[in-house]
C-alpha angles and dihedrals in degrees: 000000000000124000127183144180127212135172097212096184095223120002093209091056094044104035094110091053093043091052092049092046094050091050091049100041098041092215113177098204127022124191109205128199134189095024087162090206140110115240092258091053097053114111097236093157093060091056094043089054087061093049099260128132113213136207113189135180117194131140104173144002089287133076114348129166134205144175121214116193138175093184099062135297114220140156095020114198123191111209125340134265114276096014109156121234131226133226136025106326094023110248129184111251127217096262107120138043129165135193140163111248122178091340095310124112101228124194125190108204132186105188116207113264100232090215098208137002094255097036119115086233088069092061088047090051094051093047091048091053093046092053091045092053091052091052096042092053088057094047091057098038095097094049096265111156104246126186117196101198129178155064104323096180088220130107099204099195137031089250088064095070131056093229128014089189090060093048097041094109097030137087126264095054103050119127091247094053093046091048090052090053095046090050087072090054090048088053090058104268118132132216092231096185102056097073089057097040106036122187169239104105096021110122142166100199134049124177117242090230131082095015089283095163094048090048092047091240100150145132133227102228103136115088148170108212111190132199113238093265091052094043090055089062098051111119099171146337139203140186106223098220091168090071090064089065129089139025117330097013123155115245087241129067124224117257115212129195125193116212129197117230 
């Protein structure tokens, strides 16, 4: 069984590439982030034509998460208990969706960006992650294989960014953000990709500006964190850097994990 996560940066703009990639990669379950579509705008028919069921959560032209599966799609949950909202009044954003696919509890997660170290969005991000960790620990407590897949907007180690000097005063690498990420590892979740894609210089995101991709100036911010029972089944993993190339590419690359039965 193959699972994957991919921030597509607009499903309507990338659907042709997503279709071609699914046909080529033969992924069984894909967690999608930044669909940038309302539910009624999502191209369900294009996925169904490839044999995938889809659950999507989107309420505006921002954010948006989905799970596409060809091995079952049950017990869909939009958001998670205790998730904080954003704005005045505070409203839950389309940042999390879960479903059971082939016996695995899959979550597609689009973690808030944080924006800047002193921005109110940073406090929102840290609270969101804290609440997610509390819930995720419960989801995995009975031994259920859980995969927390998505764009975490955190580079947890220095090896995960092209230049710590450049990012020293920016978000994604601050002590608070890194502590929030490592709290998931302390709770028993495992970064199942890193052993198969060791750094430094291995990234999942490259900005569109300043020839970042061509200059290899990237960040590793897209992860699959697995509960112990899921991590024990991981046979391999890869970051599909080739999919970042060419016209119309997302600024993120797909991350694929191979599971044993």
